[in-house]
N, C-alpha and C positions, 0 to 999 in steps of 0.2 A: 125922532132918534134912530140912531143906527146900533141895530143889535147884532152880536156875534161875539166869537173867541177868539179876539186879537191875541197873538203872542203867547197861546197857550192858556190864557187866563181864561178862568169859565163862566161863561156869560157876562157879557158886558154891554151896557148901554151909552152913549154918548148921544149929546143932543146938537142942536144949530137949526138952520134954517133951510130952506130950498133956494139956492142962487138962480137957479134956471131949470126951465123945462124944455123940452125939444133940443137940447144942445148935442151937435153932431161932434162926436169924438172918433178919431181913425187909429186904429190899432194894426199888428201886423196881421190880426185875422180880419180885418175890414173896418167898414165904417159903422157905427152905432147910433142911433137917437138914446139920449140917455137924460136922466135927472141929476143937476148938479146940487151937492149940498156941501155945506162948510161943517157937518158933525165929524168928527174924526172916525175916519175908516183905516184901518190900519192891516197888516198880514193877519188871517185868520178871519176877518170880518166877512169876507166874500162869500155871497151865498145865505148870509144874514138876512133879516128883515130891516127895511128904512119905513119907518112907521110914522104915522101922523098925530096930532094932538089926540084925535077920538080913537086911536090903538087899530086903526086900519092899517093894513100891508099896502103901501103906495109904490114900493119898488123892492128889487133885490140888489145888496151891496155887491159892487162889480170891481171896482179899480179906484186908484187915487193917483193924482199927480204929484210926484216927488223930486225934490232937486233942492240946490241952493236958493233960499228965499221964495219957496214954495210953501205954503201952509193952507190947509182949510178948503183943499179942491178933491171932492170926492165924488165918485158916479155911482149910481145905481141904474139899473134895467128897468123900465115903468112896468109895474105888475100886468098890466094888460098885454104887453109884448111877450108875457112868459107862459101864459095859457096853453099855447099850442106846445110849446116845449113840454111842460108838464105833463100834457097828453099822451105826448111821444113817450116820454121817460116811463109812464106806468104801462102802456101797451106795449112797448118794444124793448124797455130796459135800455134806451140809447137815443138820441136825439139823430132822426133821418135828416139828411139835408140834400137838396137837389145838386146836381153835379152834370158838369158840361165837357170839362177835359182838355182845356187848352191851355198854354202860356202864351201871353199877348203883350203888346207894348202900343203906348199911343202913337198916332200919327196926327200930329198936328201940322198947321199950316206951313211949318218953316221944313218940317222932314216931307210934307207932302210935296212942296216945290223941288226939294232937294233929290228926290227918290223917285218923282213921278208917279207916286201913289195917291189916291184918293185919301180925305181925312177918315178915321175911323180906328178900329183896334188890329193893328197887324197881328196876325196868328203866327207866332214864332215855333211853337211845336205842338203837337197834336197827340194825345195820350194814347198809346195802345189801347184797343176795345172800349174806348171812352163812346160816349153819347156823340161827342164831335166827330170822331170818326166814321162812326157809323152813319151819322147824316149825311157825310162827304168832305167836311171841312178838313183843308189840307192846309201844311205850312207855307205860306205864303199868300193865302188869301187873307183880304183885309174886311172885317166885319163893320157894315155900315149901319146898320138897325137892326134891333130886336124888338119885336112885338109892336112894329111901327114907331120906335122910339129911337132918333139918331143917337148914336154911342161913340164916343171917342176915348173912353176909359174902360179898363176892365172892372173898376169898381162899379162903373154904371151898368156892366152886364150883370154883374154879382147882386147888384140892386134889385134888377128886374126879375133875374133868377130866384131872389130870396121871397119874390110875391107869388112864386107858383110851387107845386108838389111834385113829387116822384111821380113820373107817369104823364105828366102834362106834356103837351106837345107845343114847342114854342116856334113862332117863325122868325128866321133870321135872313136880312138881305145881306149878300156879300158881294165883294169884287175879287173874281177869280180870273186871274190872265187876262184883266182888261176887259172882263165882261161882268157885267150884273145880273144876279140872279137870286131867287129866293130858296131857301132851303128849310125843310121841318125838321126840328131836333126835339127827341123824347127824352125828358130829364130823368136820369137814373139815380138810384143811390149813391152818395159818395162812398168809396171804397175806402 
């Protein structure tokens, strides 16, 4: 059941089935692993509970797909993914997110050949006073690996970053002016 207060209606419950678990959904905020359900989730249900037949909260209703010909595709964040967020909200009154401070783009094999750059994430911009700037990253550098994992997309950097906490040091392998080197970046709180 999806529980919430959709469209201003006081406490509403809809029922359905779990269509998929560990479904990857991309939004403008990033990529998330969610539970998919066909229980009706409408505006106002976000933040409500997704409950199993035993009355246990298994997820937090988050979003739904909508459009012509689309019905019964709603998503919830698995409850196990929310425990750190709940603790942060209780302790700090906000969610603390680690921050790097770059704007980047993918250098795939075609762009690599065209611009004579290695495959990776091209750093288009480094924000002033950011962890990236403090670590020595510069516009024009290409990020090759983060924590020993090859990266070609900003989303991949974000996924690795999300596994760390503010204050953690991460190792980044870059190509700067045709020279490979490894730098250390200390994650800070996102402003």
